[in-house]
Structure formats: C-alpha cells, structure tokens
C-alpha positions in Angstrom: -107.0 -20.2 -51.0 -107.4 -21.5 -47.4 -104.9 -24.3 -48.4 -102.5 -21.5 -49.0 -102.3 -19.1 -46.0 -99.2 -17.1 -47.1 -100.6 -16.6 -50.7 -103.9 -15.6 -49.2 -102.2 -13.2 -46.8 -100.2 -11.4 -49.5 -103.3 -11.0 -51.7 -105.5 -9.7 -48.9 -102.9 -7.4 -47.3 -100.5 -6.2 -50.2 -102.3 -6.6 -53.4 -105.8 -5.6 -52.2 -107.0 -2.9 -54.6 -108.6 -0.9 -51.4 -105.0 -0.2 -50.3 -104.3 1.9 -53.4 -100.8 0.6 -54.0 -99.6 0.4 -57.7 -98.9 -3.1 -58.9 -95.1 -2.2 -59.0 -95.0 -1.0 -55.5 -97.2 -3.9 -54.2 -94.8 -6.4 -55.9 -91.7 -4.8 -54.6 -93.2 -4.8 -51.1 -94.4 -8.6 -51.6 -90.8 -9.6 -52.5 -89.1 -7.7 -49.7 -91.6 -9.1 -47.1 -91.1 -12.6 -48.4 -87.3 -12.2 -48.3 -87.2 -10.7 -44.9 -90.1 -12.5 -43.1 -88.4 -16.1 -42.5 -91.2 -18.0 -44.4 -89.8 -17.8 -47.9 -89.5 -21.5 -48.1 -93.1 -22.1 -47.0 -94.2 -19.3 -49.5 -92.3 -21.0 -52.3 -93.8 -24.4 -51.5 -97.3 -22.9 -51.3 -96.7 -21.2 -54.8 -95.4 -24.5 -56.5 -98.4 -26.4 -55.0 -101.0 -23.7 -55.9 -99.6 -23.3 -59.6 -99.3 -27.1 -60.0 -102.8 -27.8 -58.7 -105.2 -27.1 -61.9 -108.2 -27.1 -59.6 -107.1 -23.7 -58.0 -109.2 -21.2 -58.8 -107.2 -17.9 -59.3 -110.2 -15.9 -60.4 -111.7 -16.6 -57.1 -108.4 -16.1 -55.2 -108.1 -12.6 -56.8 -111.7 -11.4 -56.4 -114.0 -12.6 -53.6 -116.0 -11.5 -50.6 -112.9 -10.6 -48.5 -110.7 -8.6 -50.9 -110.4 -7.6 -54.5 -107.0 -7.9 -56.4 -107.9 -8.1 -59.9 -111.3 -8.8 -61.8 -110.3 -11.3 -64.5 -112.4 -12.1 -67.6 -111.4 -15.7 -67.3 -109.5 -18.3 -65.4 -106.7 -18.1 -67.7 -106.3 -14.5 -67.4 -106.6 -14.7 -63.6 -103.8 -17.4 -63.6 -101.4 -15.3 -65.8 -101.9 -12.2 -63.5 -101.4 -14.2 -60.4 -98.1 -15.6 -61.9 -97.1 -12.0 -62.6 -97.7 -10.7 -59.2 -97.0 -13.9 -56.9 -94.8 -16.1 -58.8 -92.5 -14.0 -61.0 -91.1 -11.7 -57.9 -90.2 -14.9 -56.1 -88.8 -17.4 -58.8 -88.3 -14.9 -61.8 -90.2 -14.7 -65.1 
C-alpha cells in the first residue's frame, strides 16, 4: 500500500479495528474526511489505480503488522470488503 498513501492512511486511521468504530461510522467518517480534506481527486486516482492493479494485495492491505481492518479468508473476499469500505463511499456501489 506504499504506492497509495491516502488509502493506507484511511485504513490505518479510520478503519483500524483497534479504534472500535463500527463499519457504518467509519465509512461515514471516511466519506466526510475525503470530501472535506481537499485531496478527494488524489484519493479517487489512488482508488482507480489500486482497484485496476491486480497485483494489489487487498488481503495484505487489510491485515498487516501496522494495523488490522479485516481478516479475509481469500484475496477475493478482501477485495470485495475493500470495495465496500473504500470504493463505494466515494464512487457509489
């Protein structure tokens, strides 16, 4: 996720399980933060690049040594969850 600093930051600071926010609250906070931060265009570009790059490991992005968002069984499950929390709030389902 080093190629995608805005995505990585959102996962680490907003969606981190240790913070105890529900998915709905975290998603609303993520959307509001993205809209008000001034970097929405950069975030959109990162999301488009990350989701079109099939070498992106969403499983590793969601669960690693730095933070834990979601422990997916498979890469497909991780990608689906990442789409739900990262893509859909910005671009729509």
